[in-house]
C-alpha positions as CSV (number, residue, x, y, z in Angstrom):
1,M,16.9,-23.8,12.7
2,K,15.0,-26.4,10.8
3,L,13.1,-29.2,12.4
4,G,13.1,-33.0,11.0
5,I,13.0,-36.4,12.3
6,S,15.2,-39.4,11.8
7,S,11.9,-41.5,10.5
8,A,11.6,-41.9,6.5
9,L,8.0,-42.4,7.7
10,E,6.0,-45.0,6.0
11,H,5.5,-44.1,2.2
12,T,5.3,-45.3,-1.4
13,D,7.6,-43.4,-3.2
14,P,10.1,-40.4,-3.0
15,H,7.0,-37.8,-3.9
16,D,5.0,-39.3,-1.0
17,W,8.4,-39.4,1.3
18,A,8.8,-35.5,1.0
19,L,5.3,-34.7,0.8
20,K,4.5,-36.5,4.2
21,H,7.5,-34.5,5.8
22,K,6.5,-31.3,4.2
23,R,2.7,-31.7,5.8
24,L,4.3,-32.1,9.5
25,G,5.6,-28.7,9.0
26,L,9.4,-30.0,8.8
27,E,11.8,-28.3,6.9
28,C,14.7,-30.9,6.7
29,V,14.9,-34.6,6.3
30,N,17.3,-37.3,6.8
31,F,18.2,-39.0,3.7
32,P,15.9,-42.5,3.4
33,V,18.2,-44.6,1.0
34,D,21.8,-45.5,0.8
35,H,24.4,-45.3,-2.1
36,T,23.8,-49.0,-2.7
37,A,20.1,-48.2,-4.0
38,G,22.0,-46.6,-7.2
39,E,22.0,-43.4,-8.7
40,E,18.5,-43.3,-10.1
41,V,17.1,-44.0,-6.7
42,F,18.9,-41.5,-4.7
43,M,18.4,-39.0,-7.2
44,A,14.9,-39.3,-7.2
45,Y,14.6,-38.8,-3.6
46,K,17.1,-35.6,-3.8
47,E,14.8,-34.3,-6.6
48,A,11.9,-34.6,-4.4
49,A,13.3,-33.1,-1.5
50,D,14.4,-30.0,-3.5
51,E,10.9,-29.7,-5.1
52,A,9.3,-29.8,-1.6
53,G,12.0,-27.3,-0.2
54,L,13.4,-29.8,2.1
55,M,17.1,-29.7,3.2
56,I,18.8,-33.0,3.2
57,A,20.3,-32.9,6.8
58,E,21.9,-36.0,7.0
59,V,23.1,-39.2,5.3
60,G,23.8,-42.0,7.9
61,V,26.5,-44.6,7.6
62,W,25.9,-46.5,11.1
63,R,28.3,-49.1,10.5
64,N,31.3,-50.0,12.4
65,T,34.2,-48.5,10.6
66,L,36.7,-49.7,13.5
67,A,35.6,-53.3,13.5
68,R,38.0,-55.9,14.9
69,D,38.0,-58.0,11.9
70,P,40.0,-56.4,9.0
71,E,37.8,-57.5,6.3
72,E,34.7,-56.0,8.1
73,R,36.3,-53.0,9.1
74,E,37.2,-52.6,5.2
75,R,34.1,-53.4,4.0
76,W,32.0,-50.8,6.4
77,I,35.0,-48.0,5.8
78,R,34.4,-48.5,1.8
79,Y,30.8,-48.0,2.4
80,A,31.3,-44.8,4.4
81,I,33.0,-43.5,1.5
82,G,30.1,-44.5,-0.7
83,Q,27.8,-42.8,1.8
84,L,30.0,-39.6,1.8
85,E,30.1,-39.5,-1.9
86,M,26.5,-40.0,-2.5
87,A,26.0,-37.2,0.3
88,D,28.2,-34.7,-1.6
89,R,26.5,-35.6,-4.8
90,I,23.0,-34.9,-3.1
91,G,24.0,-31.9,-1.3
92,A,23.5,-33.0,2.1
93,R,24.7,-31.0,5.1
94,C,26.6,-33.7,6.7
95,C,27.3,-37.7,6.3
96,V,27.4,-38.8,10.1
97,N,28.5,-42.0,12.1
98,V,30.0,-42.9,15.3
99,V,33.4,-43.5,15.7
100,G,32.9,-47.5,16.5
101,T,35.0,-49.6,18.2
102,P,36.9,-53.0,18.0
103,Y,36.9,-54.1,21.7
104,G,33.5,-55.9,22.2
105,P,30.4,-57.5,20.7
106,R,28.3,-54.0,20.6
107,W,29.7,-51.8,17.6
108,D,28.6,-48.6,19.6
109,G,29.0,-49.7,23.1
110,G,31.1,-48.8,25.9
111,Y,34.4,-50.1,26.7
112,R,37.7,-49.1,28.1
113,G,39.7,-49.6,25.1
114,N,37.5,-46.9,23.5
115,Y,39.6,-44.3,25.2
116,S,43.0,-45.9,24.5
117,P,45.9,-43.8,22.5
118,E,45.6,-46.7,20.0
119,L,41.7,-46.3,19.3
120,W,42.3,-42.5,19.1
121,K,44.9,-42.8,16.1
122,M,42.9,-45.6,14.5
123,A,39.8,-43.1,14.6
124,V,41.9,-40.2,13.3
125,D,43.4,-42.4,10.6
126,M,40.0,-43.8,9.6
127,I,38.1,-40.3,9.3
128,R,40.9,-38.9,7.4
129,R,40.8,-41.8,4.9
130,I,37.1,-41.4,4.4
131,I,37.5,-37.9,3.8
132,D,40.5,-37.9,1.5
133,S,38.9,-41.1,-0.5
134,A,35.5,-39.1,-1.1
135,R,36.6,-35.6,-1.6
136,P,33.6,-34.0,-0.9
137,K,32.7,-30.4,-2.0
138,H,29.7,-29.5,-0.4
139,T,29.3,-32.0,2.6
140,K,30.9,-32.4,5.9
141,Y,31.8,-35.7,7.1
142,S,31.0,-35.9,11.2
143,I,31.0,-38.2,14.4
144,E,28.2,-37.8,16.3
145,S,29.1,-37.4,20.1
146,M,28.6,-40.3,22.3
147,P,28.4,-41.1,25.9
148,W,31.0,-44.0,26.3
149,M,33.4,-43.5,22.9
150,I,35.1,-40.5,21.8
151,P,34.0,-37.6,21.1
152,D,32.0,-37.5,24.8
153,S,32.8,-33.9,25.4
154,P,33.0,-30.5,23.4
155,D,36.6,-30.1,24.6
156,Q,37.5,-33.8,23.3
157,Y,35.7,-32.8,19.7
158,L,37.8,-30.0,19.4
159,R,40.8,-32.1,19.9
160,L,39.6,-34.5,17.4
161,I,38.8,-31.8,14.8
162,E,42.3,-30.6,15.2
163,D,43.9,-34.0,15.1
164,V,41.8,-35.1,12.1
165,D,42.9,-31.2,10.5
166,R,40.4,-31.6,7.5
167,D,38.2,-28.8,6.4
168,E,35.3,-31.4,5.4
169,F,35.3,-32.8,9.0
170,G,32.5,-31.0,10.9
171,A,31.0,-31.7,14.2
172,H,27.5,-33.6,15.1
173,L,25.8,-32.3,18.2
174,D,23.9,-34.9,20.2
175,V,23.7,-32.7,23.7
176,V,21.8,-35.7,25.5
177,N,24.6,-38.5,24.6
178,M,27.0,-36.4,26.2
179,I,24.7,-35.6,29.4
180,T,26.6,-38.4,31.5
181,S,27.1,-36.7,35.2
182,P,24.8,-35.3,37.7
183,E,26.4,-31.8,36.9
184,R,25.7,-31.8,33.2
185,Y,21.9,-33.5,33.8
186,F,20.9,-30.8,36.5
187,F,22.6,-28.0,34.7
188,N,22.2,-29.1,31.4
189,E,21.1,-25.4,29.9
190,L,24.9,-24.5,31.1
191,F,26.1,-27.5,29.2
192,I,24.5,-26.9,26.1
193,E,25.9,-23.1,26.1
194,E,29.2,-24.6,26.7
195,C,28.8,-26.9,23.5
196,F,28.0,-24.1,21.4
197,E,30.5,-21.7,22.7
198,K,33.2,-24.3,22.2
199,L,32.0,-25.8,18.9
200,D,30.9,-22.6,17.6
201,G,31.2,-22.6,13.5
202,R,31.8,-26.1,13.4
203,I,28.4,-27.9,14.1
204,C,26.6,-29.2,11.0
205,S,23.7,-30.8,12.5
206,C,22.3,-31.5,15.8
207,H,19.9,-34.5,17.3
208,L,16.8,-33.6,19.4
209,K,15.4,-35.9,22.2
210,D,15.2,-35.8,26.1
211,V,16.8,-37.4,29.0
212,L,15.3,-38.1,32.7
213,L,17.0,-39.1,35.8
214,K,16.0,-42.7,37.2
215,Q,15.1,-43.0,41.1
216,E,17.1,-46.2,41.3
217,Y,20.7,-46.3,42.5
218,T,23.1,-45.4,41.4
219,F,23.2,-42.6,38.9
220,Q,21.0,-43.8,36.1
221,L,19.9,-41.5,32.9
222,E,17.0,-42.7,30.6
223,E,16.8,-41.5,27.0
224,C,13.1,-40.3,26.4
225,A,11.1,-38.5,24.0
226,C,11.1,-34.6,24.2
227,G,9.0,-33.2,26.7
228,Q,9.2,-36.3,29.0
229,G,12.7,-35.3,30.5
230,T,14.5,-32.3,31.7
231,L,16.3,-30.9,28.9
232,D,16.2,-27.1,28.1
233,I,14.9,-27.6,24.6
234,G,14.2,-24.0,24.4
235,R,17.6,-23.2,24.9
236,Y,19.1,-25.7,23.0
237,A,16.9,-24.5,19.8
238,D,17.7,-20.8,20.6
239,L,21.7,-21.6,20.7
240,A,21.2,-23.5,17.3
241,S,19.3,-20.9,15.4
242,A,21.9,-18.2,16.8
243,Q,24.8,-20.2,15.4
244,D,22.9,-20.9,12.1
245,P,19.3,-20.1,11.1
246,D,19.3,-23.3,8.8
247,M,20.7,-25.6,11.6
248,P,19.3,-28.9,11.4
249,M,17.6,-30.4,14.7
250,I,16.7,-34.0,14.0
251,I,14.2,-35.7,16.7
252,E,15.1,-39.4,16.9
253,H,14.8,-42.7,18.6
254,L,11.1,-43.5,18.3
255,D,9.2,-46.1,17.2
256,T,6.4,-45.2,15.4
257,D,5.4,-42.6,13.0
258,S,2.4,-41.7,15.2
259,E,5.1,-41.1,18.0
260,Y,7.2,-39.0,15.8
261,R,4.3,-36.9,14.6
262,D,3.2,-36.3,18.6
263,S,7.0,-35.4,19.3
264,V,7.0,-32.9,16.5
265,M,4.1,-31.4,17.5
266,Y,5.1,-30.9,21.0
267,V,8.3,-29.4,20.0
268,R,7.0,-26.9,17.6
269,N,4.3,-26.2,20.3
270,R,6.9,-25.8,23.1
271,L,9.0,-23.6,20.8
272,L,6.2,-21.2,19.8
273,Q,5.2,-20.8,23.4
274,L,8.8,-19.8,24.1
275,G,8.7,-17.4,21.4
276,D,11.3,-19.1,19.0
277,G,11.2,-17.6,15.6
278,G,12.9,-20.8,13.4
279,V,9.8,-23.2,13.6
280,P,7.5,-23.5,10.7
281,D,3.9,-22.4,10.8
282,G,2.4,-25.2,8.7
283,A,0.6,-28.0,10.3
């Protein structure tokens, strides 16, 4: 596995950006600019990553490509196409989004309509259009697994992959997003194994964080920093490394550069204690 973070870290230029990630002992990065920055800018970041030996793991979309308003939906689909084209140009492992929703004010929120046959068809058609328009040769387009919209399980992801029916479509695994029941929470190591077994050979990148059961009724889970919850991080890393020694694992959803640095050190030390060989030795 290759450890990375979702933060671009505070930096002054592409070289500084790459150097700060390298000094943390990281081996992969999330791309910090989008295609609207222009080719001169995004190629400068690519070259800095290449010079530092950093894999470009993910290019994000993070727009509602299923927005209710047709003009907004079209705008974000075109944006996603541009992101995938750039991702392929810079050799990123994947270009990732969540599926989105037209059924409520929050673009990544949970709504009953998210599980309707109509949304499923819209999602399949949208993903196909993005891939067929961009025609990537090196980069997979992917949809991040989510707690309250498709895909929320490995079985649902397999069905989505089958229905999209494009070799350029890959799985993006966030196991914490799919831990939505007591069984998956208390036996998360078994759920992690299920994810890797069923999605074997299809996963192009993973997100890394932790999850903790709150004490209040009813069943409530809280996303938290690595080490503050109960996720079997060692098993997660072992399975990711076994499937692909270069599998990106991206620590995300922290607030400050300092918190990211602390989380990187925790994960590295934890995996070294467990004897994981996929973590770099640099500090």
